[in-house]
N, C-alpha and C positions, 0 to 999 in steps of 0.2 A: 855898503853893509849890507851882510847877507841876513841878519838879523830880523825877526817878526815880533812885534808886539801886537797879542790878539785883545780885543776890547770888546767886552759885553754889549747887548744892545744893537743898535744898527750899524755899529761899526765893526762887529766880530768878524774875524778874519780878513780883514784889510789890512795890507801892508802899508807900514808907515816909511816914510825916507828918512835918511840920516839926519837931516837937518831935525826933524821931529823929534826922532830918537834923542839927541842931544838937549833938546830943549823941553823933554819930556817931564811932566808933573802928574804922580799917579794920582787920581779920584780913589773916591772909596768903592766905584763901581768898576774900576779898571781889572783886567786880569794880566797878570803878566806869566806868560806860557812858554817853558822850554822844551821843546821838542826832543823825545828820547830818540836816538838813532836805530836803525835796524844794521845790523851787521854784517856787511857782504866783502866778504875776504877775496882778495883779487889772487885768486890761485896762479901760481906760474906753471907753465907747462915744462920749464926746465927742471924745476924741484920735484922732489920725491918727497909725499906727505903720507901720513899714515898716524897710527895711534902709540906704536912703541918703536925703542930705539932711535936711530938718527931721523929717519922720515916723521916721527913723532916729535922729535924735538925741533924741525922744520917747520911743521905744521903750527906747533905752539909759538914760536917766534912770530908766526904770519898773523895768528889770531890776536895775540898781545898787541900788534903793529895795527890790526883791524879796530880795535875795540880800545885802542890809547891805554894799555895795560888795565882795563876794568873788567869786571864781572859781567857777561852778557845777562844777566838775569836781573842782579839788583843795582848794578852799576858801581860796585863800591871799587875801589882802588885796589889794584892786586900787589900791593907793593908794603913791604914791612922792614923800614930802613932802607938797606940798601938789597935787600933781600926778595926775591920774587915770589910771591904765594900764589894760590890756586894752582888748579891743572886742568887739563883737557876732560872732557865730559863727554857722554854720548847722547845727543838729544834723543833719540828712541833707544830705549836700554838695550846695551848691548845682549843681555841675558834672553832678549826675545827671539834673538837669532846670532849666537855668537859667532858662526861661520863667517856670515854677511856683513853684518853690524859694525865687528868690530874695528875693522880697517876701513870703513866706509869713510871717506874723506867729508863728504857735505852732511854728514849725521854727527860730527865731532864738532864739539863749540869749547868755550873757555869760561869757567866759572869759579868762584871762591867756594872754599872747603861747606858752608854752610848751606849754599844753595844746592850745592852737587850732593853732600853726602846725607843731609837732612831734609830740606824743605822739598826739593824734587821728587824724593823718594817715598813722600806720602801717597799710599794707594797703589805704590808699585807692582805690588805682587797682584793684586786685584785686576790692576790693568793687563798683566803679562796673561793671566788665566783668561781673560776677557778677548784676549787677541789672538788666539790661537787660529783661528779659523783666517783672519787677516793674514798670520803669519806662512800659513798653508798656502793661499793664494800669491804671497810673496814669492817662497821658494820655488812656486811652479813654473817652469821653463824660464826660470831665470838665469839670463848669460850676463854673471856678475863680473867687473873689470877690476874689481878690489879696489886698492886706493890707487888707481888710475885715474879713476873718476874725479872728475872735478866740478859736476854738477848732481842735481838729482834725477837719477833716470825715473821712468815711468812706473815701474815697479814699485820704486821708493815712495813714491808722490801717494800713490795709493794707499800703500802702508801708513804714512806720515797722515795721511787724513783719516785712517780708522783710528789711531792713535790719538790724533788731537780732540776727536769725538770723546773719547775716553778721559783723557788727561785734562783738556783747556788749559794748555800752556803754551805761550806763545814761543815756540821753539827758535832755539838759535844754532848755527848762524841760518841767516838769511829770512827768518821769521815765518809768518804764518797769515793767510788770506781767509776772509769769511768763506764758508762753505756756499752760501746762498749769495751774497752780497758781493763776494769776491773782491772787498776790500781788504787792503793791507792791515793787519791788527797794528795799532800805533799808541803809544803812550806818552803823554806828555806831565811834566811837573808844574803845578800849580804854586808859583813862589809865595803869592799872598797868602794861602791856606796851608803851605808846606806840604802839600800831598802829591801822590802820582793820581793821573785820572787817564780813562779814554780821552784820545786826543780829538778834541772838537772841532777838529777841521773836516773829519770825515762823517756822511750821515749813517751813522751804525744803526743796523735795526737792533731789537732787543736781545736776538741771540747774540749779535756781536758785543753788544756792552756786557752780557752776563760774562761771556767768555773773557774777556778783556779784566773786568773786574775780579773773576776768580783767579786768574793770573797775578794780578797784584796783590790778593789777598793771600795765595799759595806762598808768595814768596816775602810775606809780611811789610811790604814797601811803605806800609801806612801805619802800621802797627804803634800805639802810644809806648814809650820808652825804647823802643826798638829802630824806629825810622831814622833816617839820617839827618844828622843836624850838621853836616859839612858846611851848607849854604849860611846857616845861622852863624857859625863860626867863622866864614868868610867876612861876612858883612860886620859883624863886631869888630874883626883885623881892619877892616876898612875904615870904620869911623873912628877908631883909635888911632889911625894914621892920617885922620883928616882928607879922607879920598883916595889915597894912595895905595897900590898893590902893585906885587910883582907878577909879571906876565907868567913866569915859569913856576912860581909857587904852587906846590902840591898838598891838594885836599881829599880828602878820603871816598868823594864820591864824584862820579861823572858830570853832575848837576852843576859843580863850581866851574868847570871848563866851559860848559854852556853858557853861565851866566857871563862868564868873563868876554865871551864871544859877544855878547848882548851890549856889553858895556866899554866895549873896545875904543869905540869913536866918542863916548861922552868925555865932556871936560870934567878936570877934578871936583868941581863944585858939582857938577850934577851926580856924578857917580855919589858923592857923599850924602847929597840929599834923598838920592834913591835909597842908599841903603839904610838910612835911618828910618825911612819910611817903612822898609820892608822887616827891619829889626823890632820897631814897635808893635807890627802885627806878629812876628812870629814870636817874639818872647812870650807873649799870652798862651799862643796854641802850646809851647813847649813845655811851659809851666803848669798847664792843665793836664 
């Protein structure tokens, strides 16, 4: 079993084996953390990718597969009944350089309408105005292969670095690394406290932590009344079913998929016990 339970205190960061997982009883000091993924599309050299028309449809299909059809920023399920929602979005706004960024494959992610059209746009005009010098440097002697690219070129990496200084967004796909620490910026979901946090496995410096927290705040991942209740709903359903659940059942956030991976090897009795503990803790948080 690939899952990991992280505990506070001296046991923090220690992997536990499947037997311990199955026999786990959470104490008041335990932490149950879900590792949110960095989305790394496996681009095919045989496919044509882009933003528009058939190349755009090809890329969208790949990104949906890479994220298991979830928003790459808030992790919400991009599906409404039988209809896929959400759309391609430009990591660095294409308005900064329409000519080169519009069809730049590594610059295109998958997002829900709220993240793309509202939350990510906050401060966009100011960012674009402040990045004009970086844009000029980006365009100077740029040899752009357009939608033939499958990875970030050096020019794009420099522009992305300047963009991230202004925006403090963990851009997708591929994510972002700390400018000084070079640590990958990762997020975890703290099941006990029903909130997203900077990944505790990494020794982030103050700048890194501030960056990740700003990203979390931008996309309102922990905002009261807005944050996802998907896991709370899942554990309630499991309790009502006496510890049973369907592996293929869909809930509106990726955290439920990750939670299912954690409990896959547990007995029905242990799943029920764990969900009851989580429910008791979470019900107070959501009521307040």
